[in-house]
LODREN-928610 format. One record per atom (N, C-alpha, C, CB): x, y, z; chain. Coordinates in Angstrom, 1 decimal, padded with zeros to 4 digits, always signed. Each point is the difference from the previous one (the first is absolute). Glycine has a CB too. Layout:
// residues N
+--------+--------+--------+--------+
:   east :  north :     up : cadena :
+--------+--------+--------+--------+
:      X :      Y :      Z :      A :
...
+--------+--------+--------+--------+
// end
This chain:
// residues 64
+--------+--------+--------+--------+
:   east :  north :     up : cadena :
+--------+--------+--------+--------+
: -011.2 : +009.0 : +016.8 :      A :
: +001.4 : +000.2 : +000.2 :      A :
: +000.7 : -000.4 : -001.3 :      A :
: -000.2 : -000.4 : +002.5 :      A :
: +001.1 : +001.2 : -003.0 :      A :
: +000.8 : -000.4 : -001.2 :      A :
: +001.5 : -000.1 : +000.4 :      A :
: -001.7 : +001.2 : -001.5 :      A :
: +002.4 : -002.0 : +000.7 :      A :
: +001.4 : -000.2 : +000.2 :      A :
: +000.7 : +000.3 : -001.3 :      A :
: -000.5 : -001.8 : +001.7 :      A :
: +001.6 : +002.6 : -001.6 :      A :
: +000.8 : +000.4 : -001.1 :      A :
: +000.8 : -001.3 : -000.4 :      A :
: +000.1 : +002.5 : +000.6 :      A :
: +000.0 : -002.8 : -001.9 :      A :
: +000.7 : -001.2 : -000.4 :      A :
: +001.1 : +000.2 : -000.9 :      A :
: -002.1 : -001.1 : +000.3 :      A :
: +002.0 : +002.0 : -001.4 :      A :
: +001.0 : -000.1 : -001.0 :      A :
: +000.7 : +001.3 : -000.3 :      A :
: -001.4 : -001.6 : -001.0 :      A :
: +002.6 : +001.4 : +000.4 :      A :
: +000.8 : +001.1 : -000.6 :      A :
: -000.2 : +000.0 : -001.5 :      A :
: +001.7 : -000.1 : +001.9 :      A :
: -001.6 : -001.1 : -002.4 :      A :
: -000.2 : -000.2 : -001.5 :      A :
: -000.9 : -001.2 : -000.2 :      A :
: +002.3 : +000.9 : -000.5 :      A :
: -003.1 : -000.9 : -000.5 :      A :
: -001.0 : -001.1 : -000.3 :      A :
: +000.2 : -000.3 : -001.4 :      A :
: -001.6 : +000.7 : +001.7 :      A :
: +001.7 : -002.0 : -002.0 :      A :
: +000.1 : -000.6 : -001.3 :      A :
: -001.2 : -000.9 : -000.2 :      A :
: +002.6 : +000.3 : -000.1 :      A :
: -003.3 : -000.2 : -000.9 :      A :
: -001.2 : -000.9 : -000.3 :      A :
: +000.1 : -000.6 : -001.3 :      A :
: -001.4 : +001.5 : +001.5 :      A :
: +001.0 : -002.8 : -001.6 :      A :
: +000.0 : -000.6 : -001.3 :      A :
: -000.3 : -001.5 : +000.1 :      A :
: +001.7 : +001.7 : -000.8 :      A :
: -001.8 : -002.3 : -000.4 :      A :
: -000.2 : -001.4 : -000.1 :      A :
: +001.3 : -000.7 : +000.0 :      A :
: -002.1 : +000.3 : -001.3 :      A :
: +002.2 : -001.5 : +002.0 :      A :
: +001.2 : -000.8 : +000.0 :      A :
: -000.4 : -001.4 : +000.2 :      A :
: +001.3 : +001.9 : +001.0 :      A :
: -000.5 : -002.8 : -001.7 :      A :
: -000.3 : -001.4 : +000.1 :      A :
: +000.6 : -000.5 : +001.4 :      A :
: +000.1 : -000.3 : -002.5 :      A :
: -000.6 : -000.8 : +002.9 :      A :
: +000.4 : -000.6 : +001.3 :      A :
: +001.5 : -000.2 : +000.0 :      A :
: -002.2 : -001.1 : +000.3 :      A :
: +002.7 : +000.5 : -001.5 :      A :
: +001.5 : -000.2 : -000.1 :      A :
: +000.8 : +001.3 : +000.1 :      A :
: -000.5 : -002.1 : -001.4 :      A :
: +000.1 : +003.1 : +000.7 :      A :
: +000.7 : +001.3 : +000.0 :      A :
: -000.1 : +000.6 : +001.4 :      A :
: -000.5 : +000.3 : -002.4 :      A :
: -000.6 : -000.5 : +003.1 :      A :
: -000.2 : +000.5 : +001.4 :      A :
: +001.1 : -000.6 : +000.9 :      A :
: -002.5 : +000.4 : -000.4 :      A :
: +002.6 : -001.7 : +000.3 :      A :
: +001.0 : -000.7 : +000.8 :      A :
: +001.4 : +000.5 : -000.3 :      A :
: -001.4 : -002.0 : +000.0 :      A :
: +001.7 : +002.2 : -001.3 :      A :
: +001.3 : +000.6 : -000.4 :      A :
: +000.2 : +001.4 : +000.6 :      A :
: -000.1 : -001.4 : -002.2 :      A :
: -000.9 : +002.2 : +002.1 :      A :
: +000.1 : +001.4 : +000.5 :      A :
: +000.2 : -000.1 : +001.5 :      A :
: -001.5 : +000.8 : -001.8 :      A :
: +000.8 : -001.7 : +002.5 :      A :
: +000.2 : -000.1 : +001.5 :      A :
: +001.4 : -000.4 : +000.3 :      A :
: -002.4 : -000.6 : +000.3 :      A :
: +003.0 : -000.3 : -001.0 :      A :
: +001.4 : -000.4 : +000.2 :      A :
: +000.9 : +001.1 : -000.2 :      A :
: -000.5 : -002.3 : -000.7 :      A :
: +000.3 : +003.1 : -000.4 :      A :
: +000.9 : +001.2 : -000.2 :      A :
: -000.1 : +001.0 : +001.0 :      A :
: -000.2 : -000.5 : -002.4 :      A :
: -001.1 : +000.8 : +002.8 :      A :
: -000.2 : +001.0 : +001.1 :      A :
: +000.6 : -000.4 : +001.3 :      A :
: -002.1 : +000.7 : -001.1 :      A :
: +002.0 : -002.0 : +001.4 :      A :
: +000.6 : -000.5 : +001.2 :      A :
: +001.5 : +000.2 : +000.1 :      A :
: -001.9 : -001.7 : +000.1 :      A :
: +002.5 : +001.6 : -001.3 :      A :
: +001.4 : +000.1 : -000.1 :      A :
: +000.5 : +001.5 : +000.2 :      A :
: +000.0 : -002.0 : -001.6 :      A :
: -000.9 : +002.9 : +001.1 :      A :
: +000.5 : +001.4 : +000.0 :      A :
: -000.5 : +000.9 : +001.1 :      A :
: +000.2 : -000.3 : -002.4 :      A :
: -001.4 : +000.0 : +003.0 :      A :
: -000.5 : +000.9 : +001.0 :      A :
: +000.8 : -000.1 : +001.3 :      A :
: -002.3 : -000.3 : -000.9 :      A :
: +002.3 : +001.4 : +001.6 :      A :
: +000.6 : +000.1 : +001.3 :      A :
: -001.1 : -000.4 : +001.0 :      A :
: +001.7 : +001.9 : -000.7 :      A :
: -001.6 : -003.1 : +001.2 :      A :
: -001.1 : -000.6 : +000.9 :      A :
: -000.2 : +000.8 : +001.3 :      A :
: +000.5 : -002.2 : -001.0 :      A :
: +000.5 : +002.9 : +001.4 :      A :
: -000.2 : +000.8 : +001.2 :      A :
: -000.6 : +001.4 : -000.2 :      A :
: +002.0 : -001.2 : +000.9 :      A :
: -002.1 : +001.6 : -002.2 :      A :
: -000.5 : +001.3 : -000.3 :      A :
: -001.1 : +000.0 : -001.1 :      A :
: +002.2 : +000.9 : +000.6 :      A :
: -002.2 : -001.8 : -001.5 :      A :
: -001.0 : +000.0 : -001.1 :      A :
: -001.1 : -001.0 : +000.3 :      A :
: +001.9 : +000.6 : -001.6 :      A :
: -003.0 : -000.4 : +000.9 :      A :
: -001.1 : -000.9 : +000.0 :      A :
: -000.6 : +000.0 : -001.4 :      A :
: -000.4 : +000.3 : +002.5 :      A :
: -000.1 : -001.5 : -002.9 :      A :
: -000.7 : -000.2 : -001.2 :      A :
: -001.3 : -000.7 : +000.3 :      A :
: +002.1 : -000.1 : -001.4 :      A :
: -003.2 : +000.6 : +000.9 :      A :
: -001.3 : -000.6 : +000.3 :      A :
: -000.6 : -000.4 : -001.4 :      A :
: -000.4 : +001.4 : +002.2 :      A :
: +000.0 : -002.6 : -002.3 :      A :
: -000.6 : -000.5 : -001.2 :      A :
: -001.5 : -000.4 : +000.3 :      A :
: +002.3 : -000.9 : -000.8 :      A :
: -003.2 : +001.6 : +000.1 :      A :
: -001.4 : -000.3 : +000.2 :      A :
: -000.4 : -000.9 : -001.1 :      A :
: -000.4 : +002.2 : +001.1 :      A :
: -000.3 : -003.3 : -000.8 :      A :
: -000.5 : -001.0 : -000.9 :      A :
: -001.5 : +000.0 : +000.1 :      A :
: +002.1 : -001.4 : +000.1 :      A :
: -002.8 : +001.4 : -001.2 :      A :
: -001.4 : -000.1 : +000.0 :      A :
: -000.4 : -001.3 : -000.7 :      A :
: -000.3 : +002.6 : +000.0 :      A :
: -000.2 : -003.5 : +000.7 :      A :
: -000.4 : -001.3 : -000.6 :      A :
: -001.3 : +000.1 : -000.7 :      A :
: +001.2 : -001.1 : +001.8 :      A :
: -001.9 : +002.1 : -001.6 :      A :
: -001.3 : +000.2 : -000.7 :      A :
: -000.3 : +001.5 : +000.0 :      A :
: -000.8 : -002.3 : +000.8 :      A :
: +000.3 : +002.7 : -002.0 :      A :
: -000.4 : +001.4 : -000.1 :      A :
: -001.3 : +000.3 : +000.6 :      A :
: +001.3 : +000.1 : -002.1 :      A :
: -002.0 : -001.2 : +002.5 :      A :
: -001.3 : +000.1 : +000.7 :      A :
: +000.2 : +000.8 : +001.3 :      A :
: -000.8 : -002.2 : -001.0 :      A :
: +001.9 : +002.1 : +001.6 :      A :
: +000.2 : +000.6 : +001.3 :      A :
: +001.0 : +001.2 : +000.0 :      A :
: -000.6 : -002.2 : +001.1 :      A :
: +000.8 : +002.7 : -002.3 :      A :
: +001.0 : +001.1 : -000.1 :      A :
: -000.6 : +001.1 : -000.9 :      A :
: +002.0 : -001.6 : +000.3 :      A :
: -001.5 : +002.8 : -000.2 :      A :
: -000.4 : +001.0 : -000.9 :      A :
: +001.2 : +001.0 : -000.2 :      A :
: -002.5 : -000.2 : +000.7 :      A :
: +002.4 : +000.9 : -001.7 :      A :
: +001.1 : +001.0 : -000.3 :      A :
: -000.7 : +001.3 : -000.3 :      A :
: +001.6 : -001.8 : -000.9 :      A :
: -001.3 : +002.8 : +001.6 :      A :
: -000.5 : +001.4 : -000.3 :      A :
: +001.1 : +000.9 : -000.3 :      A :
: -001.9 : -000.4 : +001.6 :      A :
: +001.7 : +001.2 : -002.7 :      A :
: +001.0 : +000.9 : -000.4 :      A :
: -000.6 : +001.4 : +000.0 :      A :
: +001.2 : -001.7 : -001.4 :      A :
: -000.6 : +002.7 : +002.0 :      A :
: -000.4 : +001.3 : +000.0 :      A :
: +000.8 : +000.8 : -001.0 :      A :
: -000.8 : -000.1 : +002.4 :      A :
: +000.2 : +000.8 : -003.3 :      A :
: +000.8 : +000.7 : -001.1 :      A :
: +000.2 : -001.0 : -001.2 :      A :
: +001.1 : +001.4 : +001.7 :      A :
: -000.1 : -001.1 : -002.4 :      A :
: +000.3 : -000.8 : -001.3 :      A :
: +000.5 : -001.4 : +000.4 :      A :
: +000.6 : +002.2 : -001.2 :      A :
: -001.3 : -003.2 : +000.6 :      A :
: +000.4 : -001.4 : +000.2 :      A :
: +001.0 : -000.3 : -001.1 :      A :
: -002.2 : -000.6 : +001.0 :      A :
: +003.5 : +000.6 : -000.6 :      A :
: +001.1 : -000.2 : -001.0 :      A :
: +000.1 : -001.4 : -000.4 :      A :
: +001.2 : +002.0 : +000.9 :      A :
: -001.7 : -002.9 : -000.1 :      A :
: +000.1 : -001.4 : -000.3 :      A :
: -001.2 : -000.8 : +000.3 :      A :
: +002.4 : +000.2 : +000.5 :      A :
: -003.5 : +000.0 : -001.3 :      A :
: -001.3 : -000.7 : +000.3 :      A :
: +000.2 : -001.5 : -000.1 :      A :
: -001.3 : +002.0 : -000.8 :      A :
: +000.7 : -002.7 : +001.8 :      A :
: +000.2 : -001.5 : +000.1 :      A :
: -001.3 : -000.6 : +000.4 :      A :
: +002.4 : +000.2 : +000.5 :      A :
: -002.6 : -001.4 : -001.0 :      A :
: -001.1 : -000.8 : +000.5 :      A :
: +000.3 : -001.0 : +001.1 :      A :
: -000.9 : +000.1 : -002.3 :      A :
: +002.2 : -000.4 : +002.5 :      A :
: +000.5 : -000.8 : +001.0 :      A :
: +001.2 : +000.5 : +000.7 :      A :
: -001.0 : -002.0 : -001.2 :      A :
: +001.3 : +001.7 : +002.4 :      A :
: +001.1 : +000.5 : +000.8 :      A :
: +000.7 : -001.2 : +000.6 :      A :
: -001.1 : +002.2 : +000.5 :      A :
: +002.4 : -002.3 : -000.6 :      A :
: +000.8 : -001.0 : +000.7 :      A :
: +001.0 : +000.7 : +000.9 :      A :
: -000.3 : -001.7 : -001.9 :      A :
+--------+--------+--------+--------+
// end
């Protein structure tokens, strides 16, 4: 069974401090009754993988 999750996806590296700042800004501007933001954190690459089909426009060794 699969579940549809996103309209837009943004991927990148971010420090813990900048993540907290981003969360505060998002909390200020999202419409809580209509919007949702999901943040995936990977504490270890041992249990994660990234597969790209087609051109990999942003090759990475780690994902935050």
